[in-house]
C-alpha positions, 0 to 999 in steps of 0.5 A: 613515359616509356616503351614496353621494354623500359627505355624512354620514348623517342630514344634510339633503341637497338635492333636487339631491343626492338626485336625483344619488344616485338617478340614480347608483344607477339607473345602477349598477342598469342596468349590473348588469342588463346584466352579468347579461344578458350572463352568462346569454346567455354560459351559453346560448351555451355550452350551445348550443356543447356541444350542437353539439359533441356532435352533431359528435362523434356524426357523427365517431364514426359516420363514422370508426369504422365501417370499423375498428370494423366489421371488428374487431368482425365478425371478433371475433364470427366468432372467438367464434362460428361465425356467418356473416361477414355476420351478424357485420358486421351486429352490428358496424354495430348496435353503432356505431349504438348508440354514435352514438345515445347521443352524439346523445341527449346532444346533444339533452339539452344542446340542450333546456337551451340552449332553456330558458335564459331568462336575458335574458328574466328580466333584461328582466322584472326591469328592467321591474319596477324601472322600474315601481316607480320610476315609481310611487314617490312622495316621502315627506312631510317632517316639520317646516318643510321644506314651508315652506322649499320654498314660500319657494323657489318664491316666490323663484323666481317673484319672480326670474322676474317681475323678469327678465320686467319687465327684458326 
């Protein structure tokens, strides 16, 4: 078993390796968050398209079916009853309007679902939360002589810098 950077689990890793590992994981997290935002935005756009399609179908049904359906329904009502032909045409028109209203209501339902879709906002909030956690993160104290090793490295670095300054 190994860590994400390829070193064995439980082995001591340098600060550079830890930083590289954290950077890689943070990059992967950001890429995953962006992919999630794209997927949720795609779903919201699809709902909006369905809503627009339903409104279009409702309009098309109302426009294209009115003449044919009105005549057929009016003459059908006239055949079944002895009502005046004008009343039969009014009933035929009312039936067409009812069908268009049902289709329009379906369109309204899908439009409200598309407006309620807050996919990208949820992802943005999640990313802000992740960034806030990472900003407030503090390193865990290391047991043993790790602090002494770190102090020695700092002294060595200062000594090298002092030599470099004096030679220039």
